[in-house]
C-alpha positions as CSV (number, residue, x, y, z in Angstrom):
1,M,0.0,0.0,0.0
2,S,1.5,3.3,-1.1
3,F,0.4,6.8,-0.2
4,I,1.0,10.3,-1.5
5,S,2.6,10.6,-5.0
6,V,0.4,12.5,-7.5
7,K,-3.1,13.9,-6.8
8,P,-6.3,12.0,-7.8
9,K,-8.0,12.9,-11.1
10,S,-11.4,13.4,-9.4
11,E,-13.0,16.8,-10.1
12,Y,-13.9,17.0,-6.4
13,Y,-10.4,16.6,-5.2
14,S,-9.7,20.4,-4.8
15,A,-12.8,20.9,-2.7
16,L,-12.2,17.7,-0.6
17,K,-8.6,18.5,0.3
18,E,-9.7,21.4,2.4
19,K,-12.0,19.3,4.5
20,I,-10.8,15.7,4.4
21,D,-7.7,14.1,5.9
22,H,-5.0,14.1,3.2
23,I,-3.9,10.5,3.8
24,I,-7.5,9.3,3.2
25,L,-7.7,11.3,0.0
26,H,-4.5,9.7,-1.4
27,L,-5.3,6.1,-0.6
28,K,-4.6,3.8,-3.5
29,D,-5.5,0.2,-4.4
30,A,-3.0,-2.6,-5.0
31,R,-2.5,-1.4,-8.6
32,G,-1.7,2.1,-7.7
33,V,-5.1,3.6,-8.7
34,F,-6.4,6.3,-6.4
35,L,-9.5,5.0,-4.6
36,L,-11.1,8.4,-4.9
37,D,-11.0,8.0,-8.7
38,K,-12.9,4.6,-8.4
39,V,-15.9,6.2,-6.5
40,D,-19.0,6.4,-8.7
41,E,-19.9,10.0,-9.6
42,R,-23.4,9.9,-8.0
43,N,-21.9,8.7,-4.7
44,Q,-19.3,11.6,-4.8
45,K,-22.1,14.1,-5.6
46,Y,-24.1,13.0,-2.6
47,F,-21.1,13.2,-0.3
48,M,-20.2,16.7,-1.6
49,N,-23.8,18.0,-1.3
50,Q,-24.7,16.4,2.1
51,I,-21.8,15.1,4.1
52,I,-18.7,17.1,3.6
53,E,-19.5,19.6,6.4
54,M,-20.5,17.0,8.9
55,P,-18.3,15.7,11.9
56,W,-18.4,12.2,10.4
57,C,-17.2,13.3,6.9
58,N,-13.7,11.6,7.2
59,H,-15.3,8.4,8.5
60,M,-17.9,8.3,5.8
61,L,-15.5,9.1,2.9
62,F,-13.1,6.4,4.3
63,A,-16.0,3.9,4.2
64,L,-16.9,5.1,0.7
65,L,-13.4,4.6,-0.6
66,I,-13.3,1.0,0.8
67,Q,-16.7,0.2,-0.8
68,A,-15.3,1.4,-4.1
69,D,-12.2,-0.8,-3.6
70,R,-14.5,-3.8,-2.9
71,N,-16.3,-3.1,-6.2
72,L,-19.6,-2.6,-4.4
73,D,-22.5,-1.7,-6.6
74,P,-22.9,2.1,-6.7
75,K,-26.6,1.8,-5.9
76,T,-25.9,-0.2,-2.8
77,T,-23.3,2.4,-1.8
78,D,-25.9,5.1,-2.5
79,N,-28.4,3.3,-0.2
80,Q,-25.7,3.1,2.5
81,L,-25.0,6.8,2.4
82,K,-28.7,7.8,2.3
83,N,-29.5,5.6,5.2
84,I,-26.6,6.2,7.6
85,H,-26.0,9.9,7.1
86,P,-29.6,11.2,8.0
87,R,-29.7,9.0,11.1
88,M,-26.3,10.3,12.3
89,K,-27.7,13.8,11.9
90,D,-30.7,12.8,14.1
91,I,-28.5,11.3,16.8
92,F,-26.0,14.2,16.9
93,H,-28.9,16.8,17.0
94,F,-30.8,15.1,19.8
95,H,-27.7,14.6,22.0
96,S,-26.1,17.9,21.0
97,L,-22.9,16.3,19.8
98,Q,-20.2,18.3,18.0
99,E,-17.4,15.9,17.2
100,M,-17.1,12.2,16.4
101,K,-15.0,11.6,19.5
102,E,-18.0,12.4,21.6
103,F,-20.1,9.8,19.9
104,N,-20.7,6.7,22.0
105,T,-22.6,3.8,20.4
106,E,-23.5,2.3,23.8
107,V,-25.3,5.5,24.8
108,H,-26.2,7.6,21.7
109,L,-26.8,4.9,19.1
110,Y,-28.5,2.7,21.7
111,S,-31.0,5.4,22.7
112,Y,-32.0,5.9,19.1
113,L,-32.6,2.2,18.6
114,K,-34.6,2.0,21.8
115,G,-36.9,4.7,20.4
116,E,-36.1,7.4,23.0
117,F,-36.4,10.0,20.2
118,C,-37.6,10.3,16.6
119,P,-40.9,8.5,17.5
120,E,-42.1,9.0,13.9
121,H,-39.4,6.6,12.6
122,S,-40.6,3.2,11.8
123,N,-39.2,-0.1,13.0
124,N,-37.9,-0.7,9.5
125,M,-36.0,2.6,9.5
126,R,-34.2,1.7,12.8
127,S,-33.6,-1.8,11.7
128,E,-32.1,-0.7,8.3
129,F,-29.9,1.9,10.0
130,L,-28.4,-0.6,12.4
131,R,-27.8,-3.2,9.7
132,R,-26.1,-0.7,7.4
133,Y,-24.1,1.0,10.1
134,K,-22.7,-2.3,11.4
135,S,-22.0,-3.4,7.8
136,D,-19.9,-0.2,7.2
137,A,-18.1,-0.5,10.6
138,Y,-17.3,-4.2,10.0
139,H,-16.0,-3.9,6.5
140,T,-13.9,-0.9,7.1
141,K,-12.3,-2.6,10.1
142,K,-11.7,-5.8,8.1
143,W,-10.2,-3.8,5.2
144,I,-7.5,-2.1,7.2
145,M,-6.7,-5.4,8.9
146,Q,-6.1,-7.1,5.6
147,K,-4.6,-4.2,3.5
148,L,-2.5,-2.2,5.9
149,N,0.5,-2.7,8.1
150,Q,0.3,-2.2,11.9
151,E,1.5,1.4,11.7
152,Q,-1.0,2.3,9.1
153,Q,-3.8,0.4,11.0
154,A,-3.1,2.5,14.0
155,Y,-3.4,5.7,12.0
156,F,-6.7,4.8,10.4
157,E,-8.3,3.5,13.6
158,Q,-9.4,7.1,14.2
159,F,-11.6,7.1,11.1
160,L,-13.5,3.9,11.8
161,F,-17.2,3.9,12.9
162,P,-17.2,2.3,16.4
163,I,-18.7,-1.1,16.3
164,P,-21.5,-1.5,18.9
165,S,-21.6,-4.4,21.3
166,F,-25.2,-5.1,20.6
167,D,-27.0,-6.4,17.5
168,S,-30.5,-6.5,16.1
169,R,-31.5,-9.4,18.3
170,D,-31.3,-7.1,21.3
171,F,-34.2,-5.1,19.9
172,S,-37.8,-6.1,19.0
173,F,-38.0,-3.7,16.0
174,S,-35.8,-5.9,13.8
175,K,-38.2,-8.8,13.9
176,L,-41.2,-6.6,13.7
177,A,-39.8,-4.7,10.7
178,L,-38.9,-7.9,8.9
179,E,-42.3,-9.4,9.5
180,K,-44.0,-6.2,8.3
181,R,-41.9,-6.0,5.1
182,Q,-42.6,-9.7,4.3
183,N,-46.3,-9.3,5.1
184,N,-46.6,-6.2,2.9
185,R,-44.8,-7.9,0.0
186,K,-47.0,-11.0,0.3
187,D,-50.1,-8.8,0.5
188,E,-49.0,-7.0,-2.7
189,T,-48.2,-10.3,-4.3
190,D,-51.6,-11.6,-3.4
191,A,-53.2,-8.7,-5.3
192,I,-51.1,-9.4,-8.4
193,V,-50.9,-13.2,-8.8
194,P,-54.5,-13.8,-10.0
195,Y,-54.0,-11.3,-12.8
196,L,-50.7,-12.4,-14.3
197,P,-52.4,-13.7,-17.5
198,E,-54.5,-10.5,-17.7
199,I,-51.4,-8.3,-17.3
200,R,-49.7,-10.1,-20.2
201,A,-52.8,-10.0,-22.4
202,T,-53.5,-6.3,-21.6
203,S,-50.0,-5.3,-22.5
204,R,-50.2,-7.1,-25.8
205,F,-53.6,-5.7,-26.8
206,R,-52.7,-2.2,-25.8
207,W,-49.5,-2.4,-27.8
208,N,-51.6,-3.6,-30.7
209,Q,-53.8,-0.6,-30.3
210,M,-50.8,1.8,-30.1
211,K,-49.3,0.2,-33.2
212,R,-52.5,0.7,-35.2
213,L,-52.6,4.4,-34.1
214,R,-48.9,4.8,-35.2
215,D,-49.6,3.1,-38.6
216,A,-52.7,5.4,-39.1
217,F,-50.6,8.4,-38.1
218,Y,-47.9,7.7,-40.7
219,K,-50.5,7.0,-43.4
220,A,-52.1,10.4,-42.6
221,I,-48.7,12.0,-42.9
222,D,-48.3,10.5,-46.4
223,E,-51.7,11.8,-47.4
224,A,-50.9,15.3,-46.0
225,Q,-47.6,15.4,-47.9
226,K,-49.5,14.7,-51.2
227,R,-51.8,17.7,-50.3
228,P,-49.7,20.3,-48.5
229,D,-52.6,22.7,-47.8
230,C,-54.9,20.1,-46.3
231,L,-53.8,20.5,-42.7
232,P,-55.3,20.1,-40.2
233,L,-56.3,16.8,-41.7
234,E,-59.2,15.0,-40.0
235,F,-59.0,11.2,-40.2
236,H,-60.6,8.3,-38.5
237,Y,-60.3,4.5,-38.5
238,D,-62.2,1.5,-37.1
239,E,-60.7,-0.6,-34.5
240,P,-61.0,-4.4,-34.9
241,E,-64.4,-6.0,-34.3
242,R,-63.2,-7.2,-30.9
243,I,-63.1,-3.6,-29.8
244,G,-65.9,-2.3,-32.0
245,E,-64.9,1.4,-31.8
246,R,-64.1,4.2,-34.3
247,L,-61.4,6.7,-33.3
248,Y,-61.3,10.2,-34.6
249,F,-58.1,12.4,-34.9
250,R,-56.7,15.5,-36.5
251,L,-53.2,15.6,-37.9
252,W,-51.2,18.9,-37.4
253,D,-47.9,20.3,-38.0
254,K,-46.4,23.4,-36.4
255,P,-47.2,25.9,-39.1
256,S,-50.8,24.7,-39.6
257,F,-51.4,24.8,-35.9
258,V,-50.2,28.4,-35.6
259,S,-52.2,29.4,-38.7
260,H,-55.4,27.8,-37.3
261,Y,-55.0,29.4,-33.9
262,Q,-53.3,32.6,-35.0
263,Y,-55.3,34.8,-32.7
264,Q,-53.6,33.1,-29.8
265,F,-50.1,33.8,-31.1
266,T,-48.2,37.1,-31.8
267,E,-48.2,38.5,-35.3
268,T,-44.4,37.8,-35.5
269,V,-44.9,34.1,-34.7
270,V,-47.8,33.9,-37.2
271,Q,-45.7,35.5,-39.9
272,V,-42.7,33.2,-39.3
273,A,-45.0,30.2,-39.3
274,N,-46.6,31.2,-42.6
275,D,-43.2,31.8,-44.2
276,R,-42.0,28.4,-42.8
277,K,-38.8,29.9,-41.4
278,G,-36.7,29.4,-38.3
279,A,-38.5,27.1,-35.8
280,Y,-41.2,26.5,-38.4
281,S,-38.9,25.5,-41.3
282,D,-39.2,22.1,-43.0
283,D,-36.1,21.0,-41.1
284,N,-37.6,21.9,-37.7
285,N,-41.1,20.9,-38.5
286,H,-42.8,17.8,-37.2
287,F,-46.3,16.2,-37.1
288,Y,-48.5,15.3,-34.2
289,V,-52.1,14.3,-33.6
290,E,-55.1,15.6,-31.7
291,Y,-57.3,12.8,-30.4
292,V,-60.8,14.1,-30.9
293,K,-63.2,11.3,-29.7
294,A,-64.1,7.6,-29.8
295,E,-67.5,6.2,-30.6
296,R,-69.0,2.7,-30.6
297,I,-69.6,1.3,-34.1
298,D,-72.7,-0.6,-33.0
299,D,-75.5,1.9,-32.7
300,D,-77.5,-0.4,-30.6
301,D,-74.9,-0.4,-27.8
302,D,-75.6,2.6,-25.5
303,D,-72.3,2.2,-23.5
304,E,-69.7,4.8,-23.9
305,A,-66.6,4.0,-26.0
306,D,-63.4,3.3,-24.1
307,G,-61.1,5.0,-26.6
308,L,-57.4,5.3,-25.9
309,W,-56.5,3.9,-22.5
310,F,-53.9,6.6,-21.9
311,A,-56.0,9.6,-22.9
312,E,-56.7,10.7,-19.3
313,I,-53.0,10.7,-18.4
314,I,-52.4,13.4,-21.1
315,Q,-55.7,15.1,-20.5
316,E,-55.0,15.5,-16.7
317,G,-51.6,16.9,-17.5
318,I,-49.6,14.3,-15.5
319,L,-47.4,12.9,-18.3
320,G,-43.7,13.6,-17.6
321,S,-42.4,15.9,-14.8
322,W,-45.7,17.6,-14.4
323,S,-45.1,19.6,-11.2
324,Q,-42.3,21.9,-12.5
325,N,-44.6,24.7,-13.5
326,A,-47.8,23.8,-11.7
327,T,-49.5,26.0,-9.1
328,K,-50.1,24.9,-5.6
329,E,-53.7,24.2,-6.3
330,E,-52.9,22.2,-9.5
331,I,-50.3,20.2,-7.5
332,K,-52.9,19.4,-4.8
333,L,-55.5,18.2,-7.3
334,K,-53.0,16.1,-9.3
335,R,-51.5,14.6,-6.2
336,T,-55.0,13.6,-5.1
337,L,-55.7,12.0,-8.5
338,L,-52.4,10.1,-8.6
339,K,-52.9,8.9,-5.0
340,S,-56.3,7.5,-6.1
341,W,-54.4,5.5,-8.7
342,G,-51.9,4.2,-6.1
343,Y,-49.0,6.6,-6.6
344,G,-47.5,8.7,-3.8
345,S,-48.7,9.0,-0.2
346,E,-49.7,11.7,2.3
347,E,-46.5,11.1,4.3
348,S,-44.2,11.9,1.4
349,E,-43.6,15.5,0.4
350,E,-42.4,14.5,-3.0
351,N,-44.7,14.8,-6.0
352,P,-45.2,11.4,-7.6
353,I,-44.1,11.3,-11.3
354,P,-45.1,7.8,-12.4
355,F,-45.1,8.7,-16.1
356,W,-41.8,10.5,-16.3
357,S,-39.1,8.5,-18.0
358,G,-36.2,10.8,-17.7
359,H,-35.1,9.6,-21.1
360,K,-35.5,11.8,-24.1
361,G,-37.7,10.3,-26.8
362,I,-39.5,7.9,-24.4
363,L,-42.8,9.2,-23.0
364,Y,-41.5,12.5,-24.0
365,Q,-43.6,15.3,-25.5
366,S,-42.1,18.0,-27.7
367,T,-41.8,21.6,-26.3
368,F,-44.3,22.8,-28.9
369,V,-47.0,20.2,-27.9
370,S,-46.3,20.8,-24.2
371,L,-46.8,24.6,-24.6
372,H,-49.9,24.6,-26.8
373,K,-51.8,21.4,-25.8
374,D,-54.4,23.5,-23.9
375,K,-55.4,25.4,-27.1
376,V,-57.2,22.4,-28.7
377,E,-60.5,20.9,-27.8
378,G,-59.2,17.4,-28.0
379,I,-56.0,15.8,-26.6
380,L,-52.8,16.8,-28.3
381,F,-49.8,14.5,-28.2
382,D,-46.7,13.2,-30.0
383,V,-47.2,9.6,-31.2
384,E,-43.7,8.1,-31.6
385,P,-42.5,8.6,-27.9
386,I,-45.6,6.8,-26.7
387,Y,-45.2,4.0,-29.1
388,V,-41.6,3.6,-28.1
389,A,-42.5,3.4,-24.4
390,C,-45.2,0.8,-25.1
391,T,-42.9,-1.4,-27.1
392,F,-40.2,-1.5,-24.4
393,A,-42.9,-2.1,-21.7
394,L,-44.3,-5.0,-23.8
395,L,-41.0,-6.9,-23.8
396,A,-40.3,-6.1,-20.2
397,I,-43.7,-7.3,-18.9
398,D,-43.4,-10.5,-20.9
399,V,-39.9,-11.3,-19.5
400,F,-40.9,-10.5,-15.9
401,T,-44.0,-12.5,-16.0
402,T,-42.7,-15.6,-17.8
403,T,-39.2,-15.9,-16.4
404,G,-39.2,-14.1,-13.1
405,A,-36.0,-12.2,-14.1
406,R,-34.7,-9.3,-12.1
407,L,-34.6,-5.8,-13.6
408,N,-30.8,-5.9,-13.8
409,E,-30.9,-9.1,-15.7
410,L,-33.5,-7.8,-18.2
411,L,-31.5,-4.6,-19.0
412,Q,-28.5,-6.8,-19.9
413,I,-30.2,-8.3,-22.9
414,N,-28.3,-7.3,-26.0
415,S,-28.0,-8.1,-29.7
416,T,-24.9,-10.3,-29.7
417,R,-24.4,-14.0,-30.3
418,E,-23.0,-14.4,-26.8
419,C,-26.3,-13.1,-25.3
420,I,-29.1,-14.5,-27.5
421,Q,-29.1,-18.2,-27.8
422,I,-31.2,-20.3,-30.2
423,K,-30.8,-24.1,-30.1
424,K,-32.6,-26.8,-32.1
425,V,-33.6,-29.8,-30.0
426,K,-35.7,-32.6,-31.5
427,E,-36.8,-30.4,-34.5
428,K,-37.9,-27.7,-32.1
429,L,-36.2,-24.3,-31.5
430,H,-35.5,-23.3,-28.0
431,Y,-34.6,-19.7,-27.0
432,S,-32.7,-18.1,-24.1
433,F,-30.6,-15.1,-23.2
434,R,-27.5,-14.9,-21.0
435,A,-27.1,-12.4,-18.2
436,I,-25.2,-12.1,-15.0
437,P,-27.6,-12.7,-12.1
438,K,-27.4,-10.8,-8.8
439,G,-24.5,-11.8,-6.6
440,R,-22.6,-13.5,-9.5
441,D,-19.9,-12.4,-11.9
442,K,-20.5,-14.9,-14.7
443,V,-23.3,-15.2,-17.2
444,E,-26.1,-17.7,-16.7
445,E,-28.9,-18.8,-19.0
446,F,-32.5,-17.6,-18.9
447,Y,-35.0,-19.6,-20.9
448,I,-37.6,-17.7,-22.9
449,S,-40.5,-18.6,-25.1
450,K,-41.0,-18.1,-28.9
451,Q,-43.4,-15.3,-28.1
452,T,-40.7,-13.5,-26.0
453,M,-38.3,-13.9,-28.9
454,E,-40.9,-12.3,-31.2
455,Y,-41.1,-9.3,-28.8
456,I,-37.4,-8.9,-28.9
457,Q,-37.5,-8.8,-32.7
458,I,-40.2,-6.1,-32.5
459,V,-37.9,-4.0,-30.3
460,L,-35.0,-4.7,-32.6
461,R,-37.0,-3.5,-35.7
462,M,-38.1,-0.4,-33.8
463,L,-34.5,0.5,-32.9
464,K,-33.2,-0.2,-36.4
465,E,-35.9,2.2,-37.8
466,H,-35.0,4.7,-35.1
467,Y,-31.3,4.7,-35.9
468,Q,-31.9,4.2,-39.7
469,S,-29.4,1.4,-39.7
470,D,-29.2,-2.4,-40.1
471,K,-27.5,-2.6,-36.7
472,I,-28.2,-1.0,-33.3
473,P,-25.3,0.9,-31.7
474,S,-23.3,-0.2,-28.7
475,V,-23.9,2.0,-25.7
476,E,-22.7,2.1,-22.1
477,Y,-24.6,0.2,-19.5
478,R,-26.3,2.6,-17.0
479,Y,-27.9,0.5,-14.3
480,S,-26.6,-1.1,-11.1
481,R,-23.5,-3.3,-11.2
482,R,-22.3,-1.4,-14.2
483,H,-18.7,-2.1,-13.2
484,L,-19.3,-5.6,-14.5
485,F,-20.1,-4.2,-17.9
486,P,-17.3,-1.8,-18.8
487,E,-17.5,-2.3,-22.6
488,P,-20.4,-0.8,-24.5
489,K,-22.8,-3.3,-26.1
490,P,-25.9,-3.2,-28.4
491,Y,-28.4,-3.4,-25.6
492,Y,-32.0,-3.7,-26.6
493,F,-33.2,-1.4,-23.9
494,Q,-31.7,1.8,-25.3
495,Y,-32.8,4.9,-27.2
496,Q,-31.2,8.0,-28.7
497,N,-27.7,6.4,-28.0
498,K,-28.3,5.9,-24.3
499,A,-29.1,2.7,-22.4
500,M,-32.3,2.9,-20.3
501,K,-32.3,3.2,-16.5
502,H,-34.7,1.5,-14.1
503,T,-36.8,4.7,-13.7
504,C,-37.4,4.9,-17.4
505,L,-38.6,1.3,-17.7
506,Y,-40.8,1.6,-14.6
507,S,-42.6,4.6,-16.2
508,C,-43.1,2.7,-19.4
509,I,-44.7,-0.3,-17.6
510,K,-46.9,2.0,-15.5
511,F,-48.0,3.7,-18.7
512,L,-48.9,0.6,-20.6
513,L,-50.8,-0.9,-17.6
514,H,-52.5,2.3,-16.6
515,A,-56.0,1.9,-15.1
516,M,-55.4,-1.8,-14.3
517,R,-56.3,-1.5,-10.6
518,F,-54.8,-3.9,-8.1
519,E,-55.6,-3.8,-4.4
520,T,-54.7,-5.7,-1.3
521,Q,-57.4,-7.3,0.8
522,E,-57.5,-4.1,2.9
523,G,-58.1,-2.0,-0.2
524,T,-54.6,-0.5,-0.5
525,P,-53.7,0.2,-4.1
526,V,-50.8,-1.8,-5.5
527,T,-48.5,-0.6,-8.3
528,V,-46.8,-3.1,-10.5
529,K,-43.0,-3.3,-10.0
530,S,-40.5,-5.7,-11.5
531,H,-39.6,-7.3,-8.1
532,L,-43.3,-7.7,-7.3
533,L,-43.8,-9.5,-10.6
534,R,-40.9,-11.7,-9.6
535,H,-42.6,-12.7,-6.4
536,A,-45.9,-13.2,-8.3
537,F,-44.1,-15.4,-10.8
538,A,-42.6,-17.6,-8.0
539,T,-45.9,-17.8,-6.2
540,E,-47.8,-18.8,-9.3
541,A,-45.2,-21.4,-10.2
542,V,-45.1,-23.1,-6.8
543,Q,-48.6,-22.7,-5.4
544,R,-50.7,-23.0,-8.6
545,Q,-48.6,-24.8,-11.1
546,K,-47.0,-27.1,-8.5
547,I,-43.5,-26.8,-9.9
548,P,-40.9,-28.1,-7.4
549,L,-39.2,-25.5,-5.2
550,D,-35.7,-26.4,-6.3
551,I,-36.6,-26.0,-10.0
552,V,-38.2,-22.6,-9.4
553,A,-35.0,-21.6,-7.5
554,K,-33.0,-22.5,-10.7
555,V,-35.4,-20.5,-12.9
556,L,-35.1,-17.5,-10.6
557,H,-31.3,-18.0,-10.4
558,Q,-31.4,-18.1,-6.6
559,R,-28.7,-20.0,-4.7
560,D,-30.7,-20.2,-1.5
561,V,-33.8,-22.4,-1.7
562,N,-35.0,-20.8,1.5
563,V,-35.2,-17.4,-0.3
564,T,-37.2,-19.1,-3.0
565,S,-39.5,-20.5,-0.4
566,Y,-40.2,-17.0,1.0
567,Y,-40.8,-15.7,-2.5
568,S,-43.2,-18.4,-3.3
569,A,-45.0,-18.7,0.0
570,P,-48.8,-18.9,-0.3
571,T,-50.6,-15.6,-0.3
572,P,-53.4,-14.8,2.2
573,T,-56.0,-15.5,-0.5
574,Q,-54.5,-18.9,-1.3
575,I,-54.4,-19.8,2.4
576,A,-58.1,-18.8,2.7
577,Q,-59.0,-20.8,-0.3
578,A,-57.2,-23.8,1.1
579,V,-59.0,-23.5,4.4
580,G,-62.3,-23.1,2.5
581,E,-61.5,-26.3,0.6
582,L,-60.8,-28.1,3.8
583,H,-64.1,-26.9,5.2
584,D,-65.8,-28.3,2.1
585,V,-64.2,-31.6,2.6
586,I,-65.3,-31.7,6.2
587,A,-68.8,-30.7,5.2
588,S,-68.9,-33.5,2.6
589,Y,-68.1,-36.2,5.1
590,V,-69.8,-39.5,4.2
591,D,-70.8,-42.2,6.7
592,I,-69.1,-45.3,5.2
593,D,-71.3,-47.8,7.1
594,E,-74.4,-46.0,5.7
595,A,-72.9,-45.8,2.2
596,I,-72.3,-49.6,2.1
597,L,-76.0,-50.2,2.7
598,R,-77.0,-47.9,-0.2
599,S,-77.8,-49.3,-3.6
600,P,-75.5,-48.8,-6.6
601,E,-78.1,-46.5,-8.1
602,E,-77.9,-44.1,-5.1
603,L,-74.0,-44.2,-5.3
604,Q,-74.2,-43.4,-9.0
605,R,-76.5,-40.5,-8.4
606,E,-74.1,-39.2,-5.7
607,L,-71.2,-39.5,-8.0
608,D,-73.0,-37.7,-10.8
609,D,-73.9,-34.9,-8.3
610,H,-70.3,-34.7,-7.2
611,N,-69.0,-34.5,-10.8
612,S,-71.5,-31.7,-11.5
613,K,-69.8,-29.5,-8.8
614,V,-66.0,-30.2,-9.2
615,G,-63.6,-31.5,-11.9
616,V,-61.9,-30.5,-15.1
617,F,-63.9,-29.3,-18.1
618,N,-67.2,-28.9,-16.4
619,K,-69.6,-26.6,-18.2
620,V,-70.2,-23.4,-16.4
621,L,-71.6,-20.0,-17.2
622,G,-70.1,-18.8,-20.5
623,G,-67.5,-21.6,-20.9
624,S,-65.7,-24.6,-19.3
625,C,-63.9,-24.8,-16.0
626,V,-60.3,-26.0,-16.4
627,T,-59.0,-26.1,-12.8
628,D,-58.2,-29.4,-11.1
629,Y,-57.1,-27.6,-7.9
630,I,-58.8,-25.1,-5.5
631,C,-61.6,-23.1,-7.0
632,P,-60.0,-19.7,-7.3
633,T,-63.3,-17.7,-7.0
634,K,-65.5,-19.9,-4.7
635,M,-67.8,-20.9,-7.6
636,A,-68.1,-17.3,-8.8
637,C,-67.5,-18.3,-12.4
638,L,-68.2,-15.0,-14.2
639,G,-64.8,-13.4,-14.7
640,C,-62.9,-16.4,-13.3
641,K,-59.4,-16.9,-14.8
642,A,-59.8,-20.7,-14.5
643,K,-62.5,-20.7,-17.1
644,I,-62.1,-20.9,-20.9
645,P,-64.9,-18.9,-22.5
646,E,-66.7,-21.0,-25.2
647,P,-68.1,-19.4,-28.4
648,E,-71.0,-21.9,-28.3
649,Q,-72.1,-20.4,-24.9
650,E,-71.9,-16.8,-26.1
651,H,-75.7,-16.4,-25.7
652,E,-75.4,-17.0,-21.9
653,L,-73.2,-13.9,-21.5
654,H,-75.6,-11.8,-23.5
655,E,-78.4,-12.9,-21.1
656,V,-76.1,-11.8,-18.2
657,I,-75.7,-8.3,-19.7
658,K,-79.4,-8.0,-20.2
659,L,-80.0,-9.1,-16.7
660,S,-77.4,-6.7,-15.2
661,K,-79.0,-3.7,-17.0
662,D,-82.4,-4.6,-15.4
663,M,-80.7,-5.0,-12.0
664,E,-78.9,-1.7,-12.3
665,E,-82.1,0.1,-13.2
666,R,-84.0,-1.5,-10.3
667,F,-81.2,-0.9,-7.7
668,T,-80.8,2.7,-8.9
669,K,-84.4,3.4,-8.1
670,M,-84.0,1.8,-4.7
671,G,-80.9,3.9,-3.9
672,L,-78.7,0.9,-3.4
673,D,-75.4,2.3,-4.8
674,V,-73.3,-0.7,-3.9
675,E,-75.7,-3.1,-5.7
676,V,-75.6,-0.8,-8.7
677,K,-71.8,-1.1,-8.8
678,K,-72.1,-4.9,-8.5
679,A,-74.5,-4.9,-11.5
680,K,-72.1,-2.8,-13.5
681,E,-69.2,-5.1,-12.6
682,M,-71.3,-8.1,-13.7
683,R,-71.9,-6.5,-17.0
684,K,-68.3,-5.5,-17.3
685,Q,-67.1,-9.1,-16.6
686,A,-69.6,-10.5,-19.1
687,R,-68.4,-8.0,-21.7
688,I,-64.8,-9.0,-21.0
689,E,-65.6,-12.7,-21.6
690,L,-67.5,-11.8,-24.7
691,K,-64.3,-10.1,-25.9
692,E,-62.3,-13.1,-25.0
693,I,-64.6,-15.3,-27.0
694,E,-64.0,-13.0,-30.0
695,L,-60.2,-13.2,-29.3
696,I,-60.3,-17.0,-29.6
697,K,-61.6,-16.5,-33.2
698,Q,-59.9,-13.3,-34.2
699,H,-56.7,-12.8,-32.2
700,R,-54.3,-14.0,-34.9
701,E,-56.1,-12.2,-37.6
702,E,-55.8,-9.0,-35.6
703,L,-52.0,-9.3,-35.5
704,H,-52.1,-8.5,-39.2
705,Y,-55.0,-6.0,-39.1
706,E,-54.1,-2.8,-40.9
707,P,-56.4,0.2,-40.1
708,I,-57.9,1.8,-43.2
709,I,-57.9,5.6,-42.5
710,R,-60.5,7.8,-43.9
711,T,-59.8,11.5,-44.3
712,N,-61.7,14.7,-44.9
713,K,-61.6,15.7,-48.5
């Protein structure tokens, strides 16, 4: 270990040398590289902005340098900093401490952990602080013992966080916090598991809808370019018969928009737009659409058309970083709306931004559209950024729900022979991708379906079109553990020459699944996250599909089967269903002595009666039951995911819709609002199953459906 020679290259060195011990600043690794230069930029920024003036700045930077030398993931380091530093501030403030030499873990740290102050802090906050504090203290101590000689060890002892004599077992909060985290996660998983097939299907159908809109958009542009003076161009097209709606739009470009709304612009802007100069020149011009309305094609159907699922996101002005220029009243209203969708909380002061990607070109609206969207009667938006977001979300949701992969593993997928594997076994093609799982440093194989491979090809075609090239460029990896991927690669999750981050992908997923509401049994809204889908995948595989635990562990790339057992533990609903089944068994107890005395005819009648209630492929309302396990809905067959809707039983569902309308009218007159909602839900579920019946007949045809646009002449 060598010390001072030349100064580190870090841009923060000059500011640090006035505040930090110079020996710490000039620490090097075994190869002679300054440890300060190995610290990730975001970790350095946080230290400079938050910690440098604090009494523990030397201790924290020393720990930070050691974490960099251990090649710890920058995100993990970030969590360490953001967890330890605020709690140290709380402790020093409460006990009026000024220097680190005054800090006594047995007194000051202990009092915080016992809850003697900061009563608003949760058990989880105290537990996490103790865990991360002890981790930092232990690893810094271990590092100097292994890397430094006795003289150097004696010097750096002054910069070690003192190790407390107690651990989490001495406090009740650790167990309570762990139980609460696990219960919360399982409650959220419980809300998601029954809807995994619906999540996959919804993402696919919504992507189909977005693709149709994009195709129609570009056809309208072609038409407008043939007739330069036709803008704004009104056009519409019919959705497939499954949806049964007609969507109406207007196509604009910047000059036509200014000309049409010229009284809302200055004379100078109108003149420049008419002359097509500057910002309105052909080089700076672009097209966008105004969504006008949707209507049902069937005149006999009096229900309102659903239209575009994302229309309210744009209409309510919560796409992107919406709070930047909003008034206090607007912020209050939008926070309330977002909270009703499950985003944000009353405790947090931060404004939730679920549909902000932070990545240009993805869920990104142009400046012109953002400034002037309120001038139109309809909903004004850029098409391509929304299509791009939906395409990335389509692939991500499919991988999460069919492989249980982690987000880090998903973002590693790239267009190289080393990553994408296609093998032919017994005349059948098998597909997989290779990625480095959490806690490993070598690639492992993740098996995917043919459908997933098709989605990868969809993303690849989109990127080639975006880059106008037969190949996609190699870009730097930008998510956690990026030290394992120093070389740029042609990652699929990239756009505008930048790899995607986790926040971008989360926003895309939330956008594509918007208005799919999931709730815990207590009614708490649940938002879809990658790790939650991983838990749901494991639970579905073990509890419903009965796949052995050790195999699921291999699929999830988990070394510890006990962790897999926690991931796949039965949810509260599944436990309730199992207990209900047990009660059914007890209730169906048969006296064997009495049964022996009964005639064969009686036994046959009992068997027929039993077969009419349980078993595979029994005829139920609107289709056939296909479960041979616990009834997932307690015999409430309408809307059950264990039922395959049958086209031959379509008339039964039409009868349900007719009945629900009569019920709704009757209950409305009686003032029974809850029963009215139930009737509407019954009609909704029947309509969904009718759509599913149509899907059985038309799904593959729809994949090749091309909307025929009709324009104003």
